[in-house]
N, C-alpha and C positions, 0 to 999 in steps of 0.2 A: 408734400409739395406736388408730386405727380398727380395725386388724387384731385387736389384743388385745381390743377391745370386742366385735368380732364373735364371738370365742371365748367371751367372757362371756355374750353373748346366747344362744349355742348350748347352753351348759352350764346356766345359771340359768333360762333361758327366761322372762324377765319379759314378753315378748310372743311371740306365735305368729302364723303367717299366718292372716288372717281376723279378728284382733282389731280392735276399734274403739278407737282411741286419740286423745288430744289431746296435742300438743306445742306449744311456743311459737309456731311459725309454720305449723302445719298441723293438720288434723283429718280423720280418715277411717279406712279399712281398711288393715291391714298387707297389702300385696300381695306383697312379697318380702323375704327377710332374707338378705343376702349377707355375705361375710367382712369387707368394708370399709364397705359402705353398705347401707341398706335402703330399700325403696320404699313410700311411703304413697299410696294412691289416695283423693284427697279427695272430698268430697260433690259437687263440681261436675264430677267425672270426670277431673281432671288428676292427674298422677303426680308426687309430690315425692320426690326422692332425698335421703335424710338420712344423713350420715356416722354410723356406729355409735357413735363417740365422743360425739356429741351426745345420742344416745338413752340412753347410760349416765350421762352427767354432768348433763344437764338434767332439769327436772321433766317427768315423763310420767304421764298419766292413762290407765289401761287400763280401759275400761268393761266388758270381758268377761273379767276375770281374777279368780279362776280358774274359767273356764267358767260364769260367772254372767251371764246375759243380761237380768236384770231392770233396768228403767230407771224412774226416777221422773219424772213429768210434773207441771208446775205450770200451773194455770189461774188467771189473775188475773181477779177479779170486782170491779166497781165499781157501787155502788147509791146511790140517793138518801139524804140524811141522815136522813129520817124512817123508814127501813127497820127493821123488827123483826129484829134480828140472830139471835135464837133461831130464828125461823121460817125465815129464810134459811139458817142452818146446817143445819137438818133437811132442807130441800129439796135443798141441794147434796150432802149425804151420801147421801140417797135416790136422787138422780140417778146418782151414781157407782156405787151398788150395782146399777143396772140396765144399765150400759154393758158390753157383752161384752168389750171390750178391757181393762177394769180388773180387776186381780187381786183376789180376795177376801181374801188374805193376802199381804203386809201390807195392812191395811185403809186405806182413804182417810182423810185427816185434814185439818183446817182450821187456818189461821193468820189471825187477825183482826189486820191490820196497823194499824188505827186510822182516824182521820179524816184524809183527804187535803184538797187544796185545794178540790175540788168534789164529793167523794163519800166514802162509807164504803168502805174497801178490805179485801177478804178474798181469801185465796189457798186454792185447793183443790189438795191434793197427792194423787196416786194412782200406783200402780205397774202397769207392763205387764211381760209375761214374754218379750218378744222385742225386743232392742235393735236388730235389723236393721230393724224396722218402727216405730221410735220416732216418726218424723215422721208416718207414716200414722196411727198410733194416736193421737198427739197431736192431729192434726187432727180425727179422729172424736170424740174426747172433748170437745174444745172446742165443736164444732158441737152435740153433744148437750146440753152444759151451757147454751149460750146460747139454744138453741131452747126448752129447758125454762123458762129465766128469762123469755123473751119470752111464752110461753104462760101463765106465772104472773102476768103483768102488770108485771114489772119493766122499768124503763127505764134506759138507760146515760147517766149525767149527762155533759153536755158543758161543758168549762171556759168561763166567761164572763169577759171582761176589759173594764172601763170605762176609756176614755181621755179625760181632760179636756184640752181644747184652750185655749191661752191666746193664740195669735197666728196670723197667716196662714201663716207658714213651717211651723209645727207642723202646721197643718191639711193642707197639701199632703203632708206625710209620712204623716199618719194615714190619708188616703184609701186608700193602698196596702195598709193592714193589713186582712186578711180577717177576717170573723166577729167584729167588735168593735163595741161601742156607743160612739158618739162624742158627747160633750157639748160644746156650743159656749158660750163665755163672752159673746159679744156679737154684735150684728146684722151687723156688718162681716164677721166670720169666717163666719157662716152664709151670707151672700150670696156669698162667695168659693167655698164648696163648691158652691152651686147653679150658679154660672157655670162651674166646672170640669167638672161633670157634663154640661152642655150641649155 
């Protein structure tokens, strides 16, 4: 079956050496295509040998087929609830238009996801023309976006959780929870916390 699959790969050429692919257990570059098995060089540098039968029968995503090296990058943005989303939208699209790594066509676009637990959530989508540099470009784009947001005075909301304590046992557990506001029901519980801190 693997030998026949190797012949199919050679004739139909759904993948070629150098393609960037995702398969169920690996993601990376196609390093070699043999008659019975092919080799994928993953992003961390390891080589995964995959029987050709699995490449034919299982789901396979080829990011560079056919010779299309464009990749879409998503930048997640979270802003306070009182943010003017119209102003924010214009700012994000203007930022994308000035970043060298972002393609002019297709144009960048936005998706307002709505109100989250602690912030308004917006996604910026933009395209780059070199899938080999998708991580480098993605980093450059995110840094440019967050720098512009900071300079414009936007802050990134941090989730806040209030924990109400009812007894001493619960207090001991709550002390180990970081970045949370603890409300004490009675004096006895409050003294317990102070004693533990000493």
